[in-house]
C-alpha positions in Angstrom: -6.8 19.2 -10.4 -6.8 21.1 -13.7 -5.6 18.3 -15.7 -8.2 15.8 -14.4 -10.6 19.1 -15.0 -9.0 18.8 -18.9 -9.4 15.0 -19.4 -12.9 15.4 -17.6 -14.4 17.2 -20.5 -13.8 15.3 -23.4 -14.2 11.7 -21.6 -17.7 13.2 -20.1 -18.8 14.3 -24.0 -17.6 10.9 -24.6 -20.0 9.2 -22.0 -22.9 11.6 -23.5 -22.3 10.7 -26.6 -21.5 14.2 -27.9 -18.0 13.4 -29.0 -17.4 9.9 -30.6 -15.8 7.4 -28.5 -12.0 7.4 -29.0 -10.1 4.9 -26.9 -6.7 6.6 -27.1 -8.4 9.8 -25.5 -10.3 7.6 -23.1 -7.5 5.6 -21.9 -5.2 9.1 -21.7 -8.2 10.3 -19.0 -8.4 7.3 -17.3 -3.8 7.6 -17.2 -4.3 11.2 -16.1 -6.8 10.7 -13.3 -5.3 7.7 -11.8 -1.7 9.8 -11.5 -3.4 12.6 -10.1 -5.2 10.3 -7.5 -1.5 9.6 -6.3 -0.3 13.4 -6.3 -3.3 15.5 -5.7 -3.0 15.0 -1.5 0.4 16.0 -1.4 -0.9 19.6 -2.3 -2.7 20.2 1.0 0.1 19.8 3.6 -0.5 20.8 7.1 -0.2 24.9 7.3 -1.5 25.7 3.7 -4.8 25.9 4.6 -4.4 30.1 4.0 -3.0 32.5 2.2 -4.5 31.5 -1.2 -7.0 32.1 -3.6 -8.4 28.7 -4.3 -12.4 26.9 -4.0 -10.5 24.2 -2.0 -13.1 24.0 1.3 -11.2 24.0 4.8 -12.8 20.8 5.3 -9.9 19.2 4.3 -7.9 20.2 6.9 -10.7 19.8 9.6 -11.2 16.5 8.4 -7.7 15.0 6.9 -8.5 11.5 7.5 -11.9 11.7 5.7 -10.7 13.2 2.7 -7.5 11.0 2.8 -10.3 8.0 2.9 -11.5 9.7 -0.4 -8.5 9.6 -2.3 -8.0 6.3 -1.3 -11.2 5.6 -3.1 -10.4 7.6 -6.0 -6.9 5.5 -6.7 -8.8 2.4 -6.3 -11.6 3.7 -8.9 -9.0 5.0 -11.1 -6.7 1.6 -10.9 -9.7 -0.6 -11.7 -10.5 1.7 -14.8 -6.8 2.1 -15.8 -6.8 -2.1 -15.5 -10.0 -2.5 -17.9 -8.3 -0.8 -20.6 -11.8 -0.1 -21.9 -12.2 -0.7 -25.9 -15.4 0.3 -26.5 -18.0 2.6 -24.7 -19.7 0.4 -22.9 -16.5 -0.9 -21.2 -15.5 2.6 -21.0 -18.7 4.1 -19.4 -18.6 1.0 -16.8 -14.9 1.8 -15.7 -15.6 5.6 -15.5 -18.8 5.4 -13.8 -17.3 5.0 -10.4 -14.3 7.2 -10.9 -17.1 10.4 -11.6 -19.1 9.2 -8.5 -16.1 9.6 -6.3 -15.1 13.0 -8.5 -18.4 14.1 -7.6 -18.8 13.0 -3.9 -14.7 14.8 -3.2 -15.8 18.1 -5.0 -19.2 18.1 -2.5 -17.5 17.7 0.4 -14.2 19.5 0.1 -14.6 22.0 -2.6 -16.4 25.7 -2.4 -18.9 26.4 -5.0 -18.0 28.9 -7.5 -20.9 31.2 -7.9 
């Protein structure tokens, strides 16, 4: 997820107009998020819910079906964004809107807020 956080910053900056749109950076962000969508679930096997310092909520293991549904939606959203290959800011906004909405929803449900 650190890779997703790393690409979310410039992607968000482009979406907010704080950084000029760059299609190479935009599509790299999408590809990074898409790869994470297919691998992040592997980091939460049964038995891994304790013993580590993390902001991951125990809800992942308590509601694995819900978590897996969120991951499936993240995969779908990032697949669509990757297929769109946005070439301008408007297309990037359209592609990333569902991706960031999915990220937010998962964080709200399955992440412990830092103080």
